C-alpha positions as CSV (number, residue, x, y, z in Angstrom):
1,M,116.3,-88.9,-102.0
2,K,117.5,-86.1,-99.6
3,R,114.7,-83.9,-100.9
4,L,111.8,-86.7,-100.4
5,L,113.4,-87.4,-96.6
6,A,113.2,-83.5,-96.2
7,L,109.6,-83.4,-97.4
8,V,108.5,-86.5,-95.2
9,A,110.4,-84.6,-92.4
10,F,108.6,-81.4,-92.7
11,L,105.1,-83.1,-92.9
12,F,105.9,-85.1,-89.6
13,A,106.7,-81.6,-88.1
14,S,103.6,-79.7,-89.5
15,A,101.5,-82.6,-87.9
16,A,103.7,-82.4,-84.6
17,Q,102.8,-78.8,-84.4
18,A,99.0,-79.2,-84.6
19,A,97.5,-77.1,-81.5
20,T,94.3,-77.0,-79.8
21,Y,92.5,-73.7,-79.0
22,Y,89.7,-73.4,-76.8
23,V,86.7,-70.6,-76.7
24,D,84.7,-70.1,-73.6
25,C,81.7,-67.6,-73.7
26,T,82.3,-67.1,-69.5
27,A,86.1,-66.2,-70.4
28,P,86.9,-62.6,-69.4
29,N,88.4,-61.5,-72.4
30,D,90.4,-62.5,-75.6
31,K,93.7,-61.8,-73.8
32,G,94.5,-65.4,-73.3
33,A,96.8,-67.7,-75.0
34,G,93.6,-69.9,-76.0
35,T,95.6,-73.3,-75.8
36,S,93.9,-74.4,-72.7
37,P,90.4,-74.1,-71.0
38,E,92.1,-71.7,-68.3
39,T,93.4,-69.3,-71.0
40,A,90.4,-69.5,-73.2
41,W,89.3,-67.0,-75.7
42,Q,85.8,-65.7,-75.1
43,T,84.3,-64.6,-78.7
44,I,84.3,-66.2,-82.2
45,D,85.6,-62.7,-83.3
46,K,88.9,-63.7,-82.0
47,V,88.7,-67.1,-83.8
48,N,88.0,-65.2,-86.9
49,R,91.0,-62.9,-86.2
50,S,93.4,-65.7,-85.7
51,S,95.7,-68.1,-87.9
52,F,95.7,-71.8,-87.7
53,Q,97.8,-74.5,-89.2
54,P,96.8,-78.1,-90.5
55,G,95.6,-80.3,-87.7
56,D,94.6,-77.7,-85.6
57,F,91.3,-78.1,-83.2
58,I,89.3,-75.0,-82.4
59,L,86.8,-76.2,-79.5
60,F,83.9,-74.5,-78.2
61,K,82.5,-75.0,-74.6
62,R,79.5,-76.8,-74.2
63,G,76.7,-75.1,-72.6
64,C,77.8,-71.6,-74.2
65,T,75.8,-69.5,-76.7
66,W,77.4,-67.1,-79.1
67,H,75.5,-64.4,-81.3
68,E,78.3,-64.3,-83.8
69,Q,79.4,-65.5,-87.0
70,L,82.1,-67.7,-87.4
71,V,84.4,-66.9,-90.6
72,V,86.9,-69.7,-91.4
73,P,90.3,-68.1,-91.3
74,S,92.5,-70.8,-92.6
75,P,92.7,-73.8,-94.5
76,G,93.7,-77.7,-93.6
77,S,95.3,-80.0,-95.7
78,A,94.8,-83.4,-97.0
79,G,94.8,-85.8,-93.6
80,H,95.2,-82.8,-91.3
81,P,92.1,-80.5,-91.4
82,I,91.3,-78.1,-89.2
83,T,88.3,-79.1,-86.7
84,F,85.8,-76.8,-85.3
85,G,84.3,-78.8,-82.5
86,A,83.2,-78.8,-78.7
87,Y,84.6,-79.6,-75.3
88,G,83.6,-79.9,-71.8
89,S,80.0,-81.8,-70.6
90,G,76.7,-80.9,-71.3
91,A,74.6,-79.4,-74.3
92,S,76.4,-78.8,-77.6
93,P,78.0,-75.3,-78.0
94,I,75.5,-72.9,-79.8
95,I,76.2,-70.5,-82.6
96,N,72.7,-68.3,-82.7
97,G,72.4,-65.7,-85.6
98,S,69.7,-63.7,-83.9
99,T,69.1,-61.2,-81.1
100,L,66.2,-61.5,-78.7
101,I,64.0,-58.5,-78.1
102,T,64.7,-58.6,-74.5
103,P,61.3,-59.6,-72.8
104,G,59.3,-57.0,-71.1
105,T,60.3,-54.4,-73.7
106,S,57.5,-52.1,-74.4
107,W,56.2,-52.7,-77.5
108,S,54.1,-49.6,-78.8
109,D,50.6,-50.6,-80.1
110,E,50.5,-48.3,-83.3
111,G,46.7,-49.7,-84.0
112,S,45.1,-52.2,-86.4
113,N,47.2,-54.9,-84.6
114,V,50.4,-53.5,-85.8
115,W,53.3,-53.1,-83.0
116,S,56.4,-51.6,-83.0
117,A,59.9,-51.9,-80.7
118,T,63.4,-50.5,-80.8
119,A,65.9,-52.6,-83.3
120,A,68.7,-50.8,-83.8
121,N,70.0,-52.6,-87.1
122,M,68.0,-54.0,-89.9
123,P,67.6,-57.8,-89.5
124,E,68.5,-60.3,-92.2
125,Q,65.1,-62.1,-90.9
126,V,62.6,-62.2,-87.7
127,F,61.5,-65.4,-86.1
128,F,58.6,-65.6,-83.8
129,D,58.9,-68.4,-80.5
130,G,61.7,-69.6,-82.8
131,A,59.4,-72.0,-85.1
132,H,57.9,-69.4,-87.2
133,F,59.2,-67.6,-90.1
134,G,58.6,-63.8,-90.5
135,N,57.3,-62.4,-93.4
136,K,59.4,-59.3,-94.6
137,V,56.8,-56.9,-96.2
138,A,57.9,-53.7,-98.4
139,N,56.5,-50.9,-96.2
140,L,54.5,-50.4,-93.0
141,G,51.1,-50.3,-94.8
142,A,51.3,-54.0,-95.9
143,L,51.6,-55.5,-92.5
144,A,48.5,-57.3,-92.7
145,S,49.1,-60.8,-91.4
146,E,50.3,-62.7,-88.2
147,Y,54.4,-63.0,-88.4
148,D,54.4,-60.0,-91.2
149,W,57.3,-57.6,-90.1
150,Y,58.8,-54.2,-91.6
151,H,61.9,-52.4,-90.7
152,D,62.2,-48.8,-91.4
153,G,66.1,-48.8,-91.9
154,S,66.8,-47.0,-89.0
155,T,65.7,-48.1,-85.6
156,T,62.4,-49.4,-85.3
157,L,60.9,-53.0,-86.1
158,Y,57.2,-53.4,-86.9
159,V,55.5,-56.8,-86.7
160,Y,51.7,-57.7,-87.3
161,S,50.5,-59.2,-84.0
162,P,46.8,-60.0,-82.9
163,T,48.1,-59.2,-79.2
164,D,51.0,-57.5,-77.3
165,P,53.9,-59.4,-78.8
166,D,55.5,-59.5,-75.3
167,T,53.1,-61.7,-74.3
168,R,52.0,-63.6,-77.0
169,Y,55.5,-64.7,-77.9
170,T,57.1,-66.1,-74.9
171,S,59.1,-69.1,-76.2
172,P,61.6,-67.4,-76.3
173,G,59.9,-64.5,-78.2
174,V,60.6,-62.3,-81.0
175,E,64.3,-62.4,-82.4
176,C,66.2,-60.5,-85.0
177,A,68.4,-62.5,-87.1
178,Y,71.4,-60.0,-87.2
179,Q,73.8,-62.7,-88.8
180,T,73.7,-64.1,-92.4
181,R,75.4,-67.5,-91.5
182,G,76.3,-69.2,-88.5
183,I,80.0,-70.3,-90.2
184,F,81.1,-69.2,-93.4
185,S,83.5,-70.1,-95.5
186,W,85.4,-68.9,-98.6
187,L,87.7,-71.2,-100.5
188,Q,88.8,-72.6,-97.4
189,S,89.4,-76.7,-98.0
190,Y,90.1,-79.6,-95.5
191,I,87.5,-78.3,-92.8
192,T,86.0,-80.4,-90.2
193,V,82.8,-79.1,-88.3
194,Q,81.5,-81.2,-85.6
195,D,79.1,-81.1,-82.2
196,L,78.2,-77.9,-82.8
197,T,74.3,-76.3,-82.9
198,I,73.9,-73.6,-85.3
199,E,70.3,-71.9,-85.5
200,R,68.3,-68.9,-86.6
201,T,70.3,-67.3,-89.1
202,G,69.4,-65.0,-91.8
203,Y,70.5,-67.2,-94.6
204,Q,72.6,-70.4,-94.1
205,S,73.8,-72.4,-91.1
206,I,76.8,-73.3,-93.0
207,L,78.2,-71.8,-96.3
208,N,81.0,-73.4,-97.6
209,V,82.2,-71.4,-100.9
210,G,84.9,-73.4,-102.9
211,G,86.0,-75.6,-100.5
212,K,86.8,-79.5,-101.0
213,G,87.2,-81.8,-98.4
214,W,84.9,-80.8,-96.0
215,T,83.5,-82.9,-93.4
216,V,80.5,-82.1,-91.1
217,K,79.1,-84.5,-88.6
218,N,76.7,-84.2,-85.7
219,V,75.9,-80.8,-86.2
220,S,72.2,-79.3,-85.5
221,M,71.1,-76.8,-88.0
222,L,67.7,-75.3,-87.2
223,Y,65.9,-72.5,-88.2
224,S,67.7,-71.1,-91.1
225,W,65.9,-69.0,-93.4
226,N,67.6,-70.4,-96.3
227,E,69.5,-73.7,-96.4
228,G,70.6,-75.8,-93.5
229,M,74.0,-76.1,-95.3
230,R,75.2,-74.7,-98.7
231,N,78.1,-75.9,-100.4
232,W,78.8,-74.2,-103.8
233,G,81.7,-74.8,-106.1
234,N,82.4,-71.5,-107.3
235,D,84.0,-72.7,-110.7
236,V,85.9,-75.6,-112.3
237,N,89.0,-74.6,-109.9
238,T,87.4,-74.0,-106.6
239,R,85.2,-77.1,-106.3
240,V,83.5,-78.7,-103.3
241,D,84.8,-82.1,-104.1
242,D,84.8,-84.8,-101.3
243,L,82.3,-83.5,-98.9
244,T,80.7,-85.2,-96.1
245,V,77.9,-84.7,-94.2
246,T,77.0,-87.3,-91.8
247,G,74.7,-87.7,-88.1
248,C,73.4,-84.0,-88.5
249,T,70.0,-82.9,-87.8
250,I,68.3,-80.3,-89.7
251,S,65.1,-79.0,-89.3
252,Y,62.8,-75.7,-90.0
253,T,64.9,-74.1,-93.0
254,G,63.5,-72.1,-95.6
255,G,65.3,-73.7,-98.6
256,E,66.9,-77.0,-98.6
257,G,68.4,-78.9,-95.7
258,I,71.6,-80.1,-97.4
259,Y,72.6,-78.4,-100.9
260,A,75.8,-78.9,-103.1
261,G,75.6,-77.6,-106.4
262,N,77.7,-76.1,-109.4
263,F,81.1,-78.0,-109.0
264,G,81.4,-80.9,-106.6
265,V,82.0,-84.5,-107.1
266,N,82.6,-87.9,-104.8
267,G,80.3,-86.4,-101.7
268,V,78.9,-88.7,-99.1
269,I,75.4,-87.3,-97.5
270,S,74.7,-90.3,-95.1
271,G,72.8,-90.8,-91.5
272,N,71.0,-87.4,-91.4
273,S,67.7,-86.6,-90.4
274,I,66.1,-83.7,-92.5
275,E,62.8,-82.5,-91.6
276,H,60.4,-79.2,-92.2
277,A,62.7,-78.0,-94.8
278,C,61.7,-75.9,-97.8
279,L,59.3,-73.7,-95.8
280,S,60.1,-70.5,-97.4
281,T,57.3,-69.1,-100.0
282,A,60.3,-66.9,-101.6
283,L,62.3,-70.1,-102.7
284,D,60.9,-72.4,-105.3
285,Y,62.6,-75.8,-106.7
286,T,63.8,-76.8,-103.1
287,A,64.4,-80.1,-101.8
288,G,65.4,-81.6,-98.1
289,I,68.5,-82.7,-100.1
290,K,69.6,-81.4,-103.2
291,I,72.4,-81.9,-105.7
292,W,72.5,-79.5,-109.1
293,S,75.0,-78.5,-111.4
294,G,73.2,-75.3,-112.0
295,P,72.6,-72.4,-112.2
296,S,70.2,-72.7,-115.2
297,G,71.6,-72.4,-118.6
298,S,74.9,-73.5,-117.4
299,E,74.1,-77.2,-116.1
300,D,76.3,-80.2,-116.9
301,P,75.7,-83.3,-115.1
302,D,79.4,-84.3,-114.8
303,N,80.1,-81.1,-112.8
304,V,78.2,-82.5,-109.6
305,S,78.3,-86.2,-109.9
306,G,79.3,-89.3,-107.8
307,F,77.5,-88.4,-104.8
308,L,76.6,-91.2,-102.4
309,I,73.3,-90.4,-100.4
310,E,72.1,-93.3,-98.1
311,K,70.5,-94.0,-94.5
312,N,69.0,-90.3,-94.3
313,V,65.2,-89.6,-92.9
314,V,63.8,-87.1,-95.0
315,S,60.2,-85.8,-94.2
316,Y,57.6,-82.9,-94.1
317,C,59.6,-80.8,-96.8
318,G,57.4,-78.1,-98.1
319,D,54.7,-75.8,-96.7
320,G,51.8,-76.9,-99.4
321,T,52.4,-74.2,-101.6
322,G,54.3,-73.7,-104.9
323,N,57.1,-76.1,-106.5
324,R,58.8,-76.6,-103.2
325,G,59.4,-79.8,-100.7
326,A,60.9,-82.8,-102.5
327,G,62.8,-85.4,-100.4
328,I,65.8,-85.9,-102.3
329,W,66.7,-84.1,-105.8
330,C,69.3,-84.9,-108.2
331,D,69.1,-82.3,-110.8
332,T,71.1,-82.2,-113.8
333,S,73.7,-84.7,-112.1
334,S,75.0,-88.1,-113.0
335,S,76.5,-91.4,-111.6
336,N,74.8,-90.9,-107.9
337,I,73.5,-93.6,-105.9
338,V,70.5,-92.9,-103.7
339,R,70.0,-95.8,-101.3
340,Y,68.4,-96.8,-97.8
341,N,66.7,-93.5,-97.4
342,R,63.4,-93.1,-95.6
343,V,61.3,-90.4,-97.6
344,H,58.0,-89.6,-96.3
345,D,55.5,-86.9,-96.0
346,N,57.0,-84.3,-98.4
347,Q,54.8,-82.3,-100.8
348,L,56.6,-82.2,-104.1
349,V,58.2,-85.8,-104.9
350,G,59.9,-88.2,-102.7
351,I,63.0,-89.1,-104.7
352,L,63.5,-86.7,-108.1
353,I,66.1,-87.6,-110.8
354,E,66.0,-84.9,-113.4
355,K,68.4,-84.4,-116.6
356,G,70.5,-87.1,-115.3
357,N,72.3,-90.3,-116.4
358,S,73.4,-93.8,-114.9
359,N,72.1,-92.8,-111.3
360,Q,71.1,-95.6,-109.1
361,V,67.9,-95.5,-106.7
362,Y,67.6,-98.5,-104.8
363,G,66.4,-99.8,-101.4
364,N,64.5,-96.5,-100.4
365,V,61.3,-96.4,-98.5
366,I,58.9,-94.1,-99.9
367,Y,55.4,-93.1,-98.5
368,N,52.9,-90.6,-97.8
369,H,53.5,-88.2,-100.9
370,T,49.7,-87.0,-101.5
371,A,49.8,-83.1,-102.3
372,Y,48.5,-82.2,-105.5
373,L,50.6,-78.5,-106.0
374,S,48.9,-77.7,-109.3
375,G,49.5,-81.3,-110.5
376,N,53.2,-81.2,-109.5
377,G,52.9,-82.6,-106.2
378,G,52.6,-86.2,-104.5
379,R,54.9,-88.2,-106.5
380,G,56.9,-91.1,-105.1
381,I,59.8,-91.7,-107.8
382,M,60.1,-89.3,-110.7
383,L,62.6,-89.4,-113.6
384,S,62.5,-86.1,-115.3
385,M,63.1,-84.1,-118.6
386,N,61.4,-81.1,-117.7
387,L,63.1,-78.6,-119.6
388,G,67.0,-78.4,-120.5
389,E,69.4,-79.7,-123.3
390,E,70.4,-82.8,-121.0
391,E,69.0,-86.3,-121.3
392,C,67.9,-88.9,-118.5
393,N,69.1,-92.0,-119.7
394,D,70.7,-95.2,-118.1
395,N,69.1,-95.0,-114.8
396,L,68.6,-97.9,-112.4
397,I,65.5,-98.1,-110.4
398,Y,65.2,-101.0,-108.2
399,S,64.3,-102.8,-105.0
400,N,62.1,-99.6,-103.7
401,T,58.8,-99.5,-101.7
402,A,56.7,-96.6,-102.7
403,Y,53.4,-96.4,-100.7
404,N,50.6,-93.9,-100.6
405,S,51.6,-91.6,-103.0
406,R,49.3,-89.7,-105.6
407,Q,51.5,-91.0,-108.5
408,S,53.8,-93.5,-107.1
409,L,56.3,-93.5,-110.3
410,V,56.7,-90.8,-112.9
411,F,58.5,-90.6,-116.2
412,W,58.1,-87.1,-117.6
413,G,59.6,-86.0,-120.7
414,A,57.9,-82.6,-121.4
415,G,59.8,-79.5,-122.5
416,S,62.9,-81.0,-124.0
417,T,64.3,-82.5,-127.1
418,H,66.3,-85.2,-125.8
419,S,65.6,-88.8,-124.6
420,I,64.5,-90.4,-121.6
421,S,65.6,-94.0,-122.4
422,N,67.3,-97.2,-121.3
423,N,66.1,-96.9,-117.8
424,I,65.4,-99.9,-115.9
425,V,62.5,-100.3,-113.3
426,K,62.9,-103.8,-111.4
427,N,61.8,-105.3,-108.4
428,N,59.7,-102.1,-107.1
429,I,56.3,-102.3,-105.1
430,F,54.1,-99.5,-106.3
431,L,51.2,-99.4,-104.6
432,T,48.0,-97.4,-102.9
433,S,48.2,-94.5,-105.3
434,S,45.4,-92.4,-105.5
435,E,46.1,-91.2,-109.2
436,D,48.6,-93.4,-110.8
437,D,50.8,-96.1,-109.8
438,I,52.9,-95.6,-112.9
439,S,52.5,-92.3,-115.0
440,Y,54.7,-93.0,-118.2
441,L,54.7,-89.7,-120.1
442,P,58.2,-89.6,-122.2
443,Q,56.5,-87.5,-124.9
444,G,57.8,-89.9,-127.6
445,R,61.5,-89.4,-127.0
446,D,61.9,-92.7,-125.3
447,S,63.5,-96.4,-126.2
448,G,64.6,-99.0,-124.3
449,N,63.1,-98.3,-121.1
450,V,62.5,-101.8,-118.9
451,F,59.6,-102.4,-116.5
452,A,59.6,-105.8,-114.8
453,Y,59.3,-107.7,-111.8
454,N,57.3,-105.1,-110.1
455,C,54.1,-105.1,-107.6
456,L,51.4,-103.0,-108.4
457,G,49.1,-104.9,-106.1
458,P,45.8,-106.9,-107.2
459,N,44.0,-106.3,-110.9
460,N,42.6,-103.1,-111.1
461,I,45.7,-100.9,-111.4
462,K,46.3,-97.3,-112.5
463,V,48.8,-97.1,-114.9
464,N,48.7,-93.8,-117.3
465,W,50.6,-95.0,-120.4
466,N,51.3,-92.1,-122.8
467,R,48.1,-90.7,-121.8
468,S,46.0,-93.9,-122.0
469,S,44.5,-95.4,-118.7
470,K,45.5,-99.1,-118.3
471,T,43.7,-100.8,-115.3
472,T,44.8,-104.5,-115.9
473,Y,48.3,-106.0,-116.0
474,A,47.1,-107.7,-119.3
475,A,46.2,-104.0,-121.0
476,W,49.3,-102.5,-119.5
477,E,51.5,-105.5,-121.1
478,T,49.9,-104.7,-124.4
479,A,50.8,-101.3,-124.6
480,Y,54.4,-102.1,-123.0
481,G,54.8,-104.5,-125.7
482,S,56.1,-107.3,-123.5
483,T,55.3,-109.3,-120.4
484,T,56.3,-107.1,-117.3
485,H,56.6,-110.6,-114.6
486,S,54.5,-108.6,-112.3
487,V,53.6,-109.7,-109.0
488,Q,49.7,-109.1,-109.3
489,S,48.8,-109.3,-105.9
490,D,48.7,-107.5,-102.4
491,P,52.4,-107.6,-101.2
492,F,51.1,-108.0,-97.6
493,F,53.3,-105.6,-95.7
494,T,53.5,-105.9,-92.1
495,N,51.8,-102.7,-91.1
496,A,51.8,-100.0,-93.9
497,P,49.6,-97.4,-92.1
498,G,52.1,-97.4,-89.3
499,G,54.8,-97.0,-91.7
500,E,56.2,-100.8,-91.5
501,F,56.9,-102.0,-95.1
502,T,58.5,-105.2,-94.3
503,L,57.0,-108.3,-95.7
504,L,55.0,-110.7,-94.2
505,A,55.9,-114.6,-94.4
506,V,52.7,-114.7,-96.8
507,S,53.8,-112.0,-99.2
508,P,53.8,-113.3,-102.9
509,C,56.7,-110.5,-103.2
510,I,59.1,-112.9,-101.5
511,D,61.6,-114.8,-104.0
512,A,60.0,-113.2,-106.9
513,G,62.5,-110.9,-108.0
514,A,64.9,-110.6,-110.5
515,D,68.6,-111.3,-109.8
516,L,70.3,-108.0,-110.9
517,G,73.9,-109.3,-109.9
518,P,76.2,-108.9,-107.0
519,S,76.7,-105.5,-107.1
520,C,72.7,-104.8,-106.6
521,A,72.3,-107.7,-104.1
522,T,71.9,-105.8,-101.0
523,A,68.6,-104.8,-99.2
524,L,66.9,-103.8,-96.0
525,L,66.8,-105.9,-93.3
526,P,63.6,-105.6,-90.6
527,G,64.6,-103.9,-87.8
528,S,66.0,-101.0,-89.2
529,S,65.7,-97.5,-88.0
530,W,66.4,-94.1,-89.2
531,P,69.0,-92.4,-89.3
532,G,71.4,-94.3,-86.8
533,N,70.6,-98.1,-87.2
534,V,69.7,-98.7,-90.7
535,M,71.0,-102.8,-91.7
536,T,71.2,-104.2,-94.9
537,G,71.5,-107.8,-96.0
538,D,72.3,-110.2,-99.0
539,Q,69.7,-110.9,-101.1
540,R,71.5,-114.2,-102.0
541,N,71.7,-115.3,-98.3
542,A,68.1,-114.8,-97.6
543,G,66.4,-117.4,-99.9
544,Q,66.3,-118.6,-103.3
545,W,65.2,-115.3,-105.3
546,W,65.5,-111.9,-104.5
547,E,62.4,-110.0,-102.8
548,I,60.5,-107.4,-104.5
549,G,60.6,-104.1,-102.6
550,A,62.9,-102.5,-100.3
551,Y,63.4,-105.2,-97.7
552,V,64.7,-108.6,-97.9
553,F,62.8,-111.4,-95.8
554,P,65.3,-113.0,-93.7
555,G,63.0,-116.3,-93.5
556,G,64.4,-119.6,-93.3
557,L,67.5,-118.8,-90.9
558,A,69.4,-122.2,-90.1
559,A,73.1,-122.5,-88.9
560,S,75.2,-125.4,-90.1
561,F,78.7,-126.0,-91.5
562,T,81.0,-128.6,-92.3
563,V,84.5,-129.8,-90.9
564,S,87.7,-130.8,-93.2
565,P,89.1,-133.1,-92.2
566,D,87.0,-134.9,-89.9
567,T,89.6,-135.8,-87.7
568,P,92.4,-133.7,-87.8
569,T,96.0,-134.0,-86.3
570,Q,97.5,-131.8,-83.9
571,G,99.0,-128.8,-86.1
572,Q,97.1,-129.7,-89.1
573,P,95.1,-126.8,-90.7
574,V,91.3,-127.2,-90.1
575,Q,88.7,-125.7,-92.9
576,F,85.5,-124.7,-91.1
577,T,82.8,-124.1,-94.4
578,D,79.5,-122.1,-93.4
579,T,76.5,-124.1,-95.0
580,S,74.1,-121.9,-93.2
581,T,70.8,-120.4,-95.0
582,G,69.8,-116.9,-94.6
583,A,72.7,-115.8,-92.6
584,T,74.4,-112.3,-92.9
585,T,76.9,-112.6,-89.8
586,W,79.1,-115.3,-88.7
587,N,80.6,-115.9,-85.3
588,W,82.7,-119.0,-84.6
589,D,84.0,-120.1,-81.1
590,F,86.6,-122.9,-81.9
591,G,86.5,-124.3,-78.4
592,D,90.3,-123.7,-77.6
593,G,89.8,-120.0,-76.5
594,T,90.3,-118.5,-80.0
595,R,87.2,-117.1,-82.2
596,S,86.4,-115.7,-85.8
597,M,84.1,-113.3,-87.6
598,G,85.1,-114.8,-91.0
599,R,82.5,-116.9,-93.3
600,N,84.8,-119.8,-93.9
601,P,87.9,-119.6,-91.7
602,V,90.7,-121.8,-91.1
603,H,92.3,-122.6,-87.5
604,T,94.7,-125.0,-86.4
605,Y,94.7,-126.8,-83.0
606,A,98.0,-127.0,-81.1
607,D,97.0,-129.6,-79.0
608,R,95.3,-133.0,-79.2
609,G,91.8,-133.3,-77.5
610,S,88.1,-132.9,-78.2
611,Y,86.9,-129.7,-79.0
612,T,83.3,-127.9,-79.2
613,V,82.9,-126.0,-81.9
614,V,80.1,-123.5,-81.8
615,L,78.6,-121.2,-85.0
616,W,76.2,-118.5,-84.4
617,V,74.7,-116.9,-87.2
618,S,72.3,-113.9,-87.7
619,N,70.2,-111.9,-90.0
620,G,70.2,-108.9,-88.3
621,V,66.8,-109.8,-86.9
622,N,67.1,-113.6,-85.9
623,S,69.8,-116.0,-84.7
624,S,70.7,-119.4,-85.0
625,Q,73.5,-121.6,-83.9
626,A,75.2,-125.1,-84.9
627,V,77.6,-127.2,-82.6
628,K,79.9,-129.8,-83.7
629,T,82.9,-131.7,-81.7
630,V,86.1,-132.0,-83.3
631,T,88.6,-134.4,-82.0
632,T,92.3,-133.8,-82.7
633,A,94.6,-137.0,-83.0
634,T,98.3,-137.4,-82.1
635,V,100.5,-137.5,-84.7
636,V,102.0,-141.0,-85.3
637,R,105.6,-140.4,-86.2
638,K,107.5,-143.5,-87.6
639,H,111.2,-144.2,-86.8
640,L,113.2,-146.1,-89.2
641,P,115.5,-149.1,-87.8
642,K,119.1,-148.3,-87.2
643,R,121.5,-149.9,-89.8
């Protein structure tokens, strides 16, 4: 017992000793204590050379910019992370991995549109006006196109530019990335990074190797030559378990926006905005969000599993060439949930499940995936067994909307001897595909795959079933071997060309889906916006049956309730029972100054009287109310006669 008390006392003492340190780029130097804004440190280098305790905060002043790399020097502990964040007012603190070649610098004209300037060190990357990645070439003679660059390894940078770079690039100009990362961590766990901007780095904005319990929130990661954030489990003992990335903005990356690989389970990637990722022609097989148990040859789906990827918007990934630019990619990874994401205008595929089991993909809106990419691009949802020794079984694909893809749904089994079986595809809309609504090519290694209660639009559908074209539901069902219970009609979206895939009241997809059970009952509500206001509702409260597609139709909302007993006495518990239709939230006013947000509350009135009870219900879009009067009676006490 004494040992336990001593341990508790130690833990409380450790938490009490947590300190806050301040970093201000306008501070005179690093000689201050750093424990107040008045004694702030000036440089990130000072942070790198310091040691911190679990629970400490290191805060960077808003409005400041540092051209340094933060190397996390100390770990936190479970429940007491070390936090790197911001203080003050104004724009987020910036860690910029690049240095601007000073405007007005005399660029020397070397002829043939080649220009030179002094750059004392070899850069990792060169950026032109921020948004344009440079293309590093092998020698001076290889400079042939705009944004090509070459450094001689000494002091001179050469670029290809049609005109003087000093006047052609002014927003902000030509920048050399000397920092490989904005934040680098090696085997440091329980770290929180929040409210920072990290930009223009030679590799990643953030690299976490072997650190578990990381949280990254409200961070902007811009113009990184490789990934925005890379999380890499070094081995089975140094994993990136329990990762959380939320509320981040990631754009213009050469590789993935967010990457987790090798060893790591139970991550949450939620509410992020990722666009214009996967732009580097030097990097293939990239995605806006990718989790992978690689590297190739050592994959095990259980090593990277249990991720929740939800409520993200992932768009415009890929440069239009190569095998790059998926939206969300789970590669050799199992037991993940991919839900409520808005994935559009990516080059390769919207959502890809490759060589993984027991994944769930539901409630996603996927559209405008039309690129060809030598036959590899333009897919909405894809299950793949492309090479490798792992299976792709027992995945659940339901209640998604995939619109305007080259191929809306693809089952692909080439290059593997293992199975793609027992996958369930229900309650989805696959519409307006230029090539295939469904492309089913498991290469003979399939069994038990279920297709039911989906909508492919009116007859004249496009199904490629084992390389045989089926243009009618009847022909498809003959090849499939069973009825598909399909909705053979236009689903009647609100405004599909404008990206609005809610259902109109006349839609045949309303109440036409299969009931998949309570654990699968939630769907998107109309009025959702990504990534900050994604709303969901219960299919069971919005109609008699489930909808087909990503959205629930919240029609028929009507508030009502019952009261029992009808005329309660003072102090008697009163049961209020909701009998509304289509409701997802409840708000009660009992008329005596008390309220409840429960669905079926019990309330007791202390005094006799008449009370006006109001129930407001909502489905996330509309609201309704019901009103009743409850009258309480005085308790009648019988007195026995005196003896």
